[in-house]
Structure formats: C-alpha cells, structure tokens
C-alpha positions in Angstrom: 160.6 69.2 156.7 161.6 67.5 159.9 164.8 69.6 160.1 162.8 72.8 159.7 160.3 71.7 162.3 163.0 71.0 164.8 164.2 74.6 164.4 160.6 75.9 164.5 159.9 73.9 167.7 163.0 75.2 169.4 161.8 78.8 168.8 158.4 78.1 170.3 156.5 78.5 167.1 153.8 75.9 168.1 153.4 76.9 171.8 149.7 77.3 172.5 148.8 77.2 168.8 145.4 76.2 167.6 144.7 73.4 165.0 144.0 76.1 162.4 147.2 78.0 163.2 149.3 74.8 163.0 147.8 73.9 159.7 148.3 77.4 158.3 151.9 77.3 159.5 152.5 74.2 157.5 150.9 75.6 154.4 153.0 78.7 154.6 156.2 76.7 155.2 155.8 74.4 152.2 155.0 77.3 149.9 158.5 78.8 150.5 160.8 76.9 148.2 163.9 78.7 149.5 163.5 77.4 153.1 162.7 73.9 151.9 165.6 74.0 149.5 168.0 75.0 152.2 166.8 72.2 154.5 167.0 69.7 151.5 170.6 70.8 150.9 171.6 70.5 154.6 170.0 67.1 154.9 171.8 65.7 151.8 175.1 67.2 153.1 174.7 65.4 156.4 173.9 62.2 154.6 176.9 62.4 152.2 179.1 63.1 155.3 178.1 59.9 157.1 178.1 57.6 154.0 181.6 58.9 153.1 182.8 57.8 156.6 181.4 54.2 156.1 178.8 52.2 157.9 180.7 51.3 161.0 182.3 54.7 161.7 179.3 56.7 160.5 175.9 55.0 160.6 176.5 52.5 163.4 177.7 55.1 165.8 174.7 57.4 165.0 172.0 54.7 165.2 173.2 53.4 168.5 172.1 56.6 170.2 169.3 57.9 168.0 167.0 55.0 167.7 166.7 54.3 171.4 166.2 58.0 172.1 163.4 58.2 169.5 161.7 55.1 171.1 161.9 56.7 174.6 160.3 59.9 173.3 157.6 58.0 171.6 156.8 56.3 174.9 156.6 59.8 176.5 154.2 60.9 173.8 152.2 57.7 174.3 151.8 58.6 178.0 150.5 62.0 177.1 148.2 60.6 174.5 146.6 58.3 177.2 145.6 61.4 179.1 143.9 63.1 176.1 140.5 61.7 176.9 140.4 60.0 173.4 142.6 57.1 174.0 139.8 54.6 173.7 138.7 56.1 170.4 142.2 55.6 169.1 142.3 52.0 170.2 138.9 51.3 168.6 140.0 53.0 165.4 143.1 50.8 165.2 141.9 47.4 166.4 138.1 47.2 165.7 137.8 45.3 162.3 135.4 46.5 159.7 135.2 43.5 157.3 133.0 45.4 154.8 136.0 47.5 154.0 138.4 44.5 153.7 138.7 44.0 149.9 141.3 42.4 147.7 142.7 45.8 147.0 143.1 46.4 150.8 145.2 43.2 151.0 147.4 44.3 148.1 147.8 47.8 149.6 148.8 46.2 152.9 151.4 44.1 151.1 152.7 47.2 149.4 152.9 49.0 152.7 154.9 46.0 154.2 157.3 46.4 151.3 157.8 50.0 152.0 158.1 49.9 155.8 160.5 46.9 155.8 162.7 48.4 153.0 162.2 45.3 150.9 163.4 45.8 147.3 165.5 48.9 148.0 168.9 47.2 148.5 169.2 48.7 152.0 168.7 45.4 153.8 171.4 43.8 151.7 173.7 46.7 152.4 173.3 46.3 156.1 173.4 42.5 155.9 176.8 42.7 154.1 178.3 44.2 157.3 176.9 41.7 159.7 179.2 39.1 161.3 179.2 35.8 159.5 177.7 33.9 162.4 174.6 36.1 162.5 171.4 34.3 161.9 169.6 35.7 158.9 166.3 34.1 160.1 166.7 35.5 163.6 167.6 39.0 162.3 164.6 39.0 159.9 162.2 38.0 162.6 163.6 40.7 164.9 163.3 43.4 162.2 159.6 42.4 161.5 158.7 42.3 165.2 160.4 45.6 166.0 158.9 47.4 163.0 155.4 46.2 163.9 155.8 47.1 167.5 157.0 50.6 166.7 154.1 51.1 164.2 151.6 50.1 166.9 153.2 52.4 169.4 153.2 55.3 167.0 149.5 54.7 166.2 148.5 54.6 169.8 150.4 57.8 170.4 149.1 59.7 167.4 145.5 58.7 166.7 144.0 59.6 170.1 145.5 63.1 169.6 144.0 63.2 166.1 140.5 62.6 167.4 141.0 64.9 170.4 141.7 67.8 167.9 139.0 66.8 165.3 141.6 66.0 162.6 141.3 63.5 159.8 143.1 60.2 160.6 143.5 59.6 156.8 145.9 62.5 156.3 148.8 60.1 156.4 152.3 61.6 156.9 150.9 65.1 157.2 149.6 64.1 160.6 153.2 64.4 161.9 153.2 68.1 160.9 149.6 68.8 162.0 148.8 66.6 165.0 152.1 66.4 166.9 153.0 70.1 166.9 149.4 70.8 168.1 149.8 68.2 170.9 153.3 69.4 171.9 152.0 73.0 171.9 149.4 72.2 174.5 151.5 70.1 176.9 153.8 71.2 179.7 157.4 71.3 178.4 156.1 71.1 174.9 158.8 73.3 173.4 161.5 70.9 174.8 159.7 67.7 173.8 158.7 69.0 170.4 162.2 70.0 169.6 163.7 66.7 170.7 161.1 64.8 168.8 161.7 66.5 165.5 165.4 66.3 166.0 165.2 62.5 166.5 162.7 62.1 163.7 165.3 63.9 161.5 167.8 61.3 162.7 165.4 58.5 161.7 165.0 59.9 158.2 168.7 60.5 158.1 169.5 56.8 158.9 167.0 55.7 156.2 168.6 58.0 153.6 172.1 56.7 154.6 170.9 53.1 154.1 169.4 53.8 150.8 172.5 55.6 149.5 174.9 52.8 150.6 174.2 50.2 147.9 174.8 52.7 145.1 177.9 54.1 146.8 179.3 50.5 147.4 178.6 49.6 143.7 180.5 52.7 142.4 183.4 52.0 144.8 183.7 48.4 143.5 182.8 48.9 139.9 184.8 52.1 139.1 187.5 51.9 141.8 186.5 55.2 143.4 187.0 56.2 147.1 184.0 56.1 149.4 184.2 59.9 149.6 184.1 60.4 145.9 181.3 57.9 145.4 179.2 59.4 148.2 179.6 62.9 146.7 178.6 61.6 143.2 175.5 59.8 144.4 174.6 62.5 146.9 174.7 65.3 144.4 172.6 63.3 141.9 170.0 62.7 144.6 170.2 66.4 145.6 169.5 67.5 142.0 166.5 65.1 141.6 165.2 66.2 145.0 164.7 69.7 143.8 161.8 68.3 141.8 160.1 67.4 145.1 161.1 70.7 146.7 159.4 72.7 144.0 156.3 70.5 143.7 154.7 72.2 146.7 155.2 75.8 145.5 156.7 76.9 142.2 155.7 73.7 140.2 152.5 73.0 142.3 150.3 73.5 139.2 152.6 71.6 136.8 151.1 68.2 136.7 151.5 65.2 134.4 150.9 61.4 134.6 150.5 60.9 138.4 150.5 64.6 139.3 153.3 66.8 140.4 157.0 65.9 140.1 156.8 64.8 143.8 153.7 62.6 143.0 155.4 61.0 140.0 158.6 60.3 142.0 156.5 58.9 144.9 154.5 56.7 142.5 157.5 55.5 140.5 159.6 54.5 143.6 156.8 53.2 145.8 154.5 51.5 143.3 156.8 50.3 140.6 160.5 50.3 141.6 160.0 48.8 145.1 157.9 45.7 144.1 160.0 45.3 140.9 163.2 45.3 142.9 161.7 42.8 145.4 160.5 40.6 142.6 164.0 40.5 141.0 165.6 39.8 144.4 163.4 36.9 145.3 163.8 35.4 141.8 167.6 35.7 142.2 167.5 34.1 145.7 165.1 31.3 144.7 166.2 30.5 141.1 169.7 31.8 140.5 171.6 31.1 143.7 172.3 27.4 144.1 170.6 25.4 146.8 173.8 24.8 148.7 174.6 28.5 148.9 171.2 29.5 150.2 171.1 26.6 152.6 174.6 27.6 153.9 173.6 31.3 154.3 170.3 30.4 156.1 172.0 27.8 158.3 169.5 25.1 157.5 169.0 22.3 155.0 166.0 20.5 156.5 162.2 20.8 156.2 162.3 24.5 157.2 164.7 25.3 154.3 162.6 23.3 151.8 159.5 25.3 152.9 161.4 28.6 152.5 162.7 27.6 149.1 159.2 26.7 147.9 157.9 30.0 149.1 160.8 31.9 147.5 160.5 30.2 144.2 156.7 30.0 143.7 154.5 31.8 146.3 156.5 35.0 146.9 157.1 35.9 143.2 153.3 35.5 142.5 152.4 37.6 145.5 154.8 40.3 144.6 153.7 40.3 141.0 150.1 40.8 142.1 151.3 43.8 144.2 153.1 45.2 141.2 150.2 44.7 138.8 147.8 46.3 141.3 150.1 49.3 141.8 150.4 49.9 138.0 146.7 49.5 137.2 
C-alpha cells in the first residue's frame, strides 16, 4: 500500500482532495487486486534482494539513510500539524487520562502492543543482535530501543491526531489513518505533492527494513541447517512469504466475503501472528533465557553478576513468563 501511495502522491492524486475523495480513493485502490498484487510482488522482490546481500551490505547501508530521513520528515509534518488549529485537541486526546476506561483488558492490550512495536517474540531482535560487536551493551541497547520507539510513537501521535480532529476523522481507525489523514493533510499544504511523495517513499523504506529483519532469522536458519547460500535461502523464504501474502492481497477484494474463524484470510493471519505467535514466541524466548541458559552465560552476556543481574534473572524466570502468559490467554479468549 505504501509503495502504491508513493506513486499516487508523485502524480498529484491527493492535491486539494477532500476527506471524502481521499477515502473513496483508498476504497477503490484496495478493491483492485491486480494493483495490490503488483505492489506486493515488487515489495517482496526488494526484500529478497537486500536479505540476499546480507545485513551489513544490505540492511545496514539502507537504514543508515532511511530512518533519519523518515524522522526528519515526521518533524516537518509535526510542524504543519501545530498550525492546524487542533493541536491542543490532539495533546488532550493523547495525554488526558480517563481512568474509567482503564481496565485489566486495557493493560493486557497495551502489553500486546508493546510486544508488537518492539518486535519481541519475532526473532528479529536476535537476528540484529547476532551482528552487533561483542563489546556492545545489551542493557544499553535495549534501553535505547525502548526510548527511541516511545519517542517516535509520541511524535507520530502529535503529528497525526491534530490532523484527524481538524478533518473530522475517527481517531480509532488505526493504521487506516495513514491512508486517510496524511494524504488529506499533504493535499492541503504547500509543497504537499513533494512532501507526500517523500513521506510514503520513506514509510515504504520503514516497512521494508521491518520485512528484512523478519526474514533474516528464517534465512539464517536455512543457511546453517541446510548449507544453502544466502541468495538461495532468501529466495526460498521470500517466495513462500509472497505466496502466503496473496491471501492478504485478495482479502480486500476477491475474497472479501470469504470469512472463517477471525474473519477474512487477512484477519486470520493478523490474529494468528499478532495474538498467538508473537506472545508464544516471547514466552518461549524468556523461558529459554531464564531457565535453559546457565547463569554464567547470561551474566557474561549482560555484563553483570551483581544485584542488578539477580533482579533481571528473577524477572525473567518468574514475573515475565506469567505476564506474557496472561497476554497470550487474553488474546486467545
């Protein structure tokens, strides 16, 4: 979707468009399986290409430019959002607590969101960690990841929600806001065609780096287990993902009315990966780190053996598994 919207932005499809026109444009777009299928194929081809080149020659070089550029553009969008006249409403929506809505389910949902946004349980963090220099502090890197993730999330909220209220859109629309709110905002601002194009290109890069990180563990496993080259393993995994991905492509058009269990094929894939596989993977990882790895190995990796390490070990062995298990049970039920 982001690849397609980068092209649409470059052609001025959203220039001066109303909220209704932008929404209709999106509905028309997702109903055409051929266009989405073409974008899906292009995206997977790009992902396979980078993974085949390896993390250092492929992903590292790409991320070094793309992530700072996306952050810079987010700041530009934040500046525009501050002039929308609804910035205060956005701040109040994000930071004014409503304790009546804070339930146990809300807490579990927040924990599940933390799992997703930090890529816990996917294997991606371990894949990246395997390429870090030996002297890198795992504790320091973990703190940096959490801090950066939270800061970017707050910036994105401050940039998007004021524009949502300015255009009478629903803040609960989730990821769809990217394809409703932002094209509308860019279409009304000076230089909107340029900024919109750059934004969706960079957003495509962000999705691209995520896909690369998620493919890496499976590719590395095939290389080590079956003695294949990186290129061969990347093609094998990439083609399998491409085939499964067609279920998502067709869920918004041809198979939109074909529903079972959680809904469409897309709904089922989303539910299976986010609600079951993610917390289950995290549960198995924390059990392995807390109970299977020996104390000396974990202490050596974390660079500590004192009170801090004892606290971490207690959390990893008892508190974290229970918390993750509650998230998993809540997601299933």
